[in-house]
N, C-alpha and C positions, 0 to 999 in steps of 0.2 A: 439426847440423841446418842443411839448405840454406834459404838465403833464400826466403821466399814472396813472391809478387806477387798483388795482388787482380786478379780477374777477375770477370766475369759471364757465363759460357758455359753454354749449354744442352747436355746430355749425355744418355746412356743407359746404363744398367746391365744387362748381359746375365748372367742366371743359368742354371745347368743347360744349358750349350751353346745358349743362346739360347731355351730353352723359355719363359722369363719375361723380360720386358723392362720395366724401369722408367724413366720420365723422371726427371731431376734436374737440378740447377744446380750448377755449380762456383764457389765463392765466392773461393777462393785455390788457388794451385798452385805447387810448386816441382819441382826435379828429381827429388826423392825421394818427393813426395806431394802429396795435395790435400784441401780440405775441401769436402764436398758437402752439398747439402741436398735433400729430398724434401717435396712438399706435406703428406704425412702419414708418420708412422712405418711403417717397413716392417722387417720381420725379413729381414736379409741374411746369406748364408753368409759364412764366414770369408774365401773368395776368390772374386772374380768378375772379369768383363772390362768396363772402363769405356771408352767411346768418347765423346770430347769433340769438338764441332764446332771445326774449325780446329786442334785440338791432336794429333788421332790416338787410338789405342787403346793401353791399358795393362791389363795384368793387376795386380789390386789386392788387398792384403790389408787387411781391416777391422781398424783399430787403436782406434777411439774411437767411442762413440755417445753423443750428447747431445740427447735429444728427437728431432727430426726432422733433426738434423746428424751426418754421418758423417765421420770422419778415415780416410784411407786412405793405406797405403804402395805405392808402385809397386814390384813385383816383376819386371816384365817387360813387353816390347812385346806387342801383340796386333794383329791384322790387323783 
Protein backbone atom coordinates (compact mmCIF):
# COMPACT_ATOMS: atom_id res chain seq x y z
CA UNK A 1 0.00 0.00 0.00
CA UNK A 2 1.40 3.39 -1.02
CA UNK A 3 1.68 6.11 1.65
CA UNK A 4 -1.15 8.63 1.53
CA UNK A 5 -0.88 12.34 2.09
CA UNK A 6 -3.69 14.48 3.37
CA UNK A 7 -5.00 17.09 0.95
CA UNK A 8 -8.14 19.13 0.56
CA UNK A 9 -8.61 19.58 -3.19
CA UNK A 10 -11.66 20.29 -5.32
CA UNK A 11 -12.20 17.74 -8.07
CA UNK A 12 -14.72 16.57 -10.66
CA UNK A 13 -15.94 13.07 -11.46
CA UNK A 14 -16.81 12.47 -15.12
CA UNK A 15 -19.16 9.57 -15.87
CA UNK A 16 -20.28 8.19 -19.26
CA UNK A 17 -17.69 10.15 -21.29
CA UNK A 18 -18.64 13.39 -19.55
CA UNK A 19 -22.42 13.01 -19.89
CA UNK A 20 -22.62 13.39 -16.09
CA UNK A 21 -20.24 15.48 -13.98
CA UNK A 22 -20.13 15.53 -10.16
CA UNK A 23 -18.22 17.86 -7.85
CA UNK A 24 -16.24 16.16 -5.11
CA UNK A 25 -13.43 16.76 -2.62
CA UNK A 26 -10.21 14.74 -2.38
CA UNK A 27 -9.20 14.21 1.26
CA UNK A 28 -6.11 12.06 0.82
CA UNK A 29 -4.11 10.81 -2.12
CA UNK A 30 -1.27 8.41 -2.90
CA UNK A 31 0.44 7.22 -6.06
CA UNK A 32 -2.16 4.44 -6.33
CA UNK A 33 -5.46 5.99 -5.21
CA UNK A 34 -7.46 8.53 -3.25
CA UNK A 35 -10.30 9.08 -0.78
CA UNK A 36 -13.11 11.29 -2.09
CA UNK A 37 -16.28 12.73 -0.63
CA UNK A 38 -19.39 14.21 -2.16
CA UNK A 39 -22.01 16.42 -0.52
CA UNK A 40 -24.59 13.65 -0.85
CA UNK A 41 -24.42 9.95 -1.71
CA UNK A 42 -24.26 9.30 -5.45
CA UNK A 43 -24.33 5.96 -7.21
CA UNK A 44 -21.11 5.82 -9.21
CA UNK A 45 -20.06 3.28 -11.84
CA UNK A 46 -17.16 0.89 -11.20
CA UNK A 47 -14.88 3.04 -13.40
CA UNK A 48 -14.83 6.79 -14.07
CA UNK A 49 -12.53 9.73 -14.77
CA UNK A 50 -11.42 11.97 -11.89
CA UNK A 51 -9.90 15.39 -12.53
CA UNK A 52 -8.29 16.99 -9.48
CA UNK A 53 -7.31 20.67 -9.43
CA UNK A 54 -3.46 20.88 -9.42
CA UNK A 55 -3.06 17.07 -9.69
CA UNK A 56 -4.42 16.26 -13.14
CA UNK A 57 -6.70 13.48 -14.34
CA UNK A 58 -6.89 9.78 -13.54
CA UNK A 59 -8.97 6.86 -14.66
CA UNK A 60 -10.32 5.37 -11.44
CA UNK A 61 -11.81 2.15 -10.19
CA UNK A 62 -14.22 2.39 -7.27
CA UNK A 63 -13.03 0.10 -4.45
CA UNK A 64 -14.86 1.31 -1.33
CA UNK A 65 -18.03 3.22 -0.40
CA UNK A 66 -18.83 4.43 3.14
CA UNK A 67 -21.76 6.85 3.20
CA UNK A 68 -20.74 9.77 1.02
CA UNK A 69 -17.02 8.79 1.01
CA UNK A 70 -15.47 6.80 -1.81
CA UNK A 71 -12.14 5.02 -2.07
CA UNK A 72 -10.68 4.79 -5.56
CA UNK A 73 -7.71 3.04 -7.16
CA UNK A 74 -5.92 4.81 -10.01
CA UNK A 75 -5.85 2.56 -13.08
CA UNK A 76 -4.45 5.03 -15.60
CA UNK A 77 -3.95 8.65 -16.54
CA UNK A 78 -6.72 10.69 -18.15
CA UNK A 79 -6.62 13.95 -20.05
